[in-house]
C-alpha positions in Angstrom: -21.7 339.9 123.1 -21.8 338.2 126.5 -24.7 336.1 127.5 -25.4 336.0 131.2 -27.5 333.2 132.6 -29.4 333.8 135.8 -30.2 331.1 138.3 -33.9 330.5 138.7 -35.4 331.6 142.0 -35.7 328.0 143.1 -32.0 327.4 142.5 -31.1 330.5 144.5 -33.3 329.4 147.3 -31.7 325.9 147.3 -28.2 327.5 147.5 -29.2 329.8 150.3 -30.6 326.9 152.3 -27.4 324.8 151.7 -25.3 327.7 153.0 -27.4 328.6 156.0 -25.5 328.1 159.3 -26.8 325.6 161.8 -25.8 327.0 165.2 -25.0 324.3 167.7 -23.9 324.9 171.2 -21.1 322.6 172.3 -19.8 322.2 175.8 -16.3 323.8 176.0 -14.5 320.4 176.7 -16.2 318.8 173.7 -15.4 321.7 171.4 -11.8 321.7 172.6 -11.5 317.9 171.9 -13.1 318.2 168.5 -10.7 321.0 167.6 -7.8 318.8 168.6 -9.3 315.9 166.6 -9.6 318.2 163.5 -5.9 318.9 163.7 -5.2 315.2 164.0 -7.2 314.6 160.9 -5.3 317.3 159.1 -8.2 319.4 158.3 -7.8 321.9 161.2 -11.4 323.1 160.8 -14.0 322.5 163.5 -16.9 322.6 161.0 -15.3 320.1 158.7 -14.6 317.7 161.6 -18.2 317.9 162.8 -19.5 317.3 159.2 -17.1 314.4 158.7 -18.2 312.7 161.9 -21.9 313.2 161.2 -21.4 311.8 157.7 -19.6 308.8 159.1 -22.4 308.3 161.6 -25.1 308.5 158.9 -23.2 306.0 156.7 -23.0 303.5 159.6 -26.7 304.0 160.5 -27.8 303.5 156.9 -25.7 300.4 156.6 -27.2 299.0 159.8 -30.7 299.7 158.6 -30.0 298.0 155.2 -28.6 294.9 157.0 -31.6 294.7 159.3 -34.1 295.4 156.5 -35.4 298.4 158.5 -37.2 300.9 156.5 -35.8 304.4 156.7 -39.3 305.9 157.0 -40.5 307.5 160.2 -42.9 305.6 162.4 -46.6 306.3 161.8 -48.2 308.9 164.1 -50.5 307.7 166.8 -54.1 308.7 166.1 -55.3 311.7 167.9 -58.2 311.4 170.4 -61.6 311.4 168.6 -60.4 309.7 165.5 
């Protein structure tokens, strides 16, 4: 007898969100340069190169914020007129 476990609806939704494409329009010269860089970094994949660079940028930003003691919370919204 084989027992098949099904993911919960929430798990399926999380997986779908994680795999949804995020279309970004790149100028042709930037796209060409990133493709060249992806080959230089031996991954040969534009998507992986973009993700790698964004991840590096996030890491640097979080480190800067930690050093400066800046909170990573968004600034409070200004009150709307009449409040």
